[in-house]
N, C-alpha and C positions, 0 to 999 in steps of 0.2 A: 762649940759654935764659932769661937774665935778662929780655930784652925780651919774650919770650913770656909769662912770669909776670906782668910788669907789665901787659901788654896784657889778660890774662885778668882781673886784678884791676880794671882800669878798666872793662872790659865788665860784670863782675859788679856793681860799684858802680852803674854806670849803669842796669842792668836792675832791681836791687833798689830803687834810689832812685826810679825811675819808678813801680815797683809800690807803694811805700809812700806816694807822693804821691796815686796814683789809687785805692788800695784803700779800700773802705768798712769800717768797724768800729764796734762799740759800745764806747765808752770806759768806760762805767759803767752798770750796771743795778742800781739800788737799790730795794728794796721794803720797805714798812712794812705789816704786817698786824696789825690790832687784832681780837682775838677778843672779841666782846661777850657780855654775860650772857645775852642772848636766843638765843644759838647762831648768830647771823649773824657774818660777818667783813667788815671794811672794809679794802679794799686800795688802797694808793697806790704806783704805780710811777713811778720817775724814771729815764728812759732818756736817756742822753747819747749821741747818735748822730753819728758823723763820716762825712759823705758824701765827704770828700776834695775833689778837684776835679771829681768827677762831678756831673751835674745830674739830680736826682730830684724827684718831686712830694712825696714823703714816705715813710712807712713803713707796713708792715702789722703789726698786733699780733693774734695768734691765741691765744685762751684756751679750753681744753677745757671743755665744760659737762656732760660725762658722766664718771662715775667708776665703776670696777668693784670689787666687793668680793672677798673671798677665795673665795667660791663661784662667781665668774664672773658674778654678776648686775650689770646696769647700772642706775645711778641718775642722775637728772637734777638738776643744781644750778640754782637760780634766781638769775640775775644781774639787777641793776638799778642805777639811778643812775650811769650812765656819764657821764664828762666827760673832756675832754682839753685841757690847757693847756700853755703854754710856761713858762719860768722866771719870767716877769713877770706871770703869771696872765692872759695873753691867750689866749682860746679858739682852738683849732685846729678847722678844719672836718674832719668825719669822717663816714664812712658805716659803719653796723653791719649785717652780714649773718650768716647762719648756714649752715654747710656742713660735712660730714664730722665732725659732733658737736663742732664748735668755733664760737665766736663770733669773727668776723673784723672787726677795726676797720681800715678804710682811712683813714689819717690824712694830711691834706695837701690843698693846693689843686690841683685838676685843671687849673687854668688857669695855674699858676705852677710853675716849677722852682727848686730851691734847691741849694746846695752848702755845704761846710764843716761846722761843728759846730752841732747844734741839739738842744735839750732838749725832751723830751716827758714830760709828767706826766699819767699815766692814773689815774683814780679809778673805783672801782666797789664795789658791795656784792654779797655772795654768801650765799645760804642753802642749807643742805644740805652744806656743805663738810666738816663734822666727822663723824668716825666714832665710834660709841659701843660700847665693848667692856664685858665684865662687870666688869673691874677698873680700867679707865681710859678716858679719852676721848682722841681723837687728831686732829690736823690733819696731813694728808698733802697737800702742795701742790707742784705743779710751778711753781717760782718764775718762771723765765724763759721756759718753753716750749721745745720742741725744733724749732722751725720757722725759726730764723734761719739764713740762708745766709751770714752774716758772723760773724767771731769776736767774742767778748765778753771784754774785757780783765779786767774785774772784776765779780763779781756778789755782792750782799749782801742778806740779808733780815733784818729785825727783826720778831719776833713778840711781841706784847704780850698778856698774859693779864689779865683784869679784876680780879685780886687778887694779893696777895703770896703766893708759894708757895716753900718752901724748895727749893734746888737739888737735894737728894737725892730729892725727890719728882717730879722731872721727868726725862723720858727723850727725848733729842734725837738725831737721826741725819740725815745729809745724803748725797746722791748727786750725782755729776757725770758728764757724758758724754752719749752718745746715748740715745735712748729705751730704757728697760729696763736700762741699765748700772748696775752696783753699785759702781763705783769711787767713792772718797770723797776727792777732792782739795779738801777744805774743812775749816774749823775752827769750833768751837762755843764760845760763852761765854754766861754768864748774869749779869744784874744786876737791881737793883730800882729802880723809879721812884717817888720820894716815899713809899717804904714802903707803898704801897697797890697797886702793880702790879709784875708781873715781866716782864722783857724777855729773850728769847733771841735772840742774834745769831749768824747763820751766814754765813760768807763763803768764797768760793773762794780757794784757795791757788795756783792756776795759771789761765791763760786758758782759755776754752772755744772750741772750734773749730766747724767747719761742722756745723749741726744738733745741737750739744751744748747741754746746759742744766744748771741746778741745781734739785734737788728737796730740800725740807726736810720733816722729820717731827718733830712735837713731841707727846709723850704727857704727859698731866697728870691729876691725880686726878679722880675722879667728883664730881659735884655742884658743880663750879665754874661751869658754864654749863648753860643749859636744853637739853633734848633737842629737837633740830629735825631730824628725819630727812628726807632727800631722797625724792622720789617715784621709784618704779621707772620706768625708761626702756625703752620698746619702740619700735622703728621700725614704720612702717606694715605692713611685710611680716611682722612678728611678731604683729600683732593678728589677731583672728578674720577680719575682712574682708580683710586682706592675704593670709591663708592661703587664703581662699576664692578 
């Protein structure tokens, strides 16, 4: 019996050891979002991706460009100024396409494979990301996306407002899990930057699994930023010509 237990332990160690060596994962997904006075946001994503011993060309980063309001209407966000660098500010080759109401970045050299740990720093600007209510304005942002087929060990987002605002005038919420999930394995903190800006920090308290992500919600007082409404989004089949 003792020999059987030892044999099972050795086999388990060997199997899980091989799996850990070969498995891909995102070690860290850190995002900085700056909410500008003009209503746009600047986004910087730092993704530390571990390919293990597998050989890949790179990664895909998908960002939704359509949001849906409480009445079920769709609106289109305008994205611009995309760039992708490594930790040494060397540019990565990438291709940008759109499909299924998402912007898809195919990052990496199609003529070269890589393995091990690599850092991807993705920058872009978005207009129309904010929602304007009667008593407050709000950023509702899917920080990581829900399209990753690998686990994310840690996700953190820092959201900066353009002026100092007392903590009791802010309302922050976070969600973790698959698309539409309302679990909140995350924590929230507030601090001030040089007495003229306010930063909200949201981080996960457990790892994210297959197609799980982090969503951050930050509500703040009216008149902090300009009103920059997104345009209503309709597919071709929803237009007059599409219906005809």
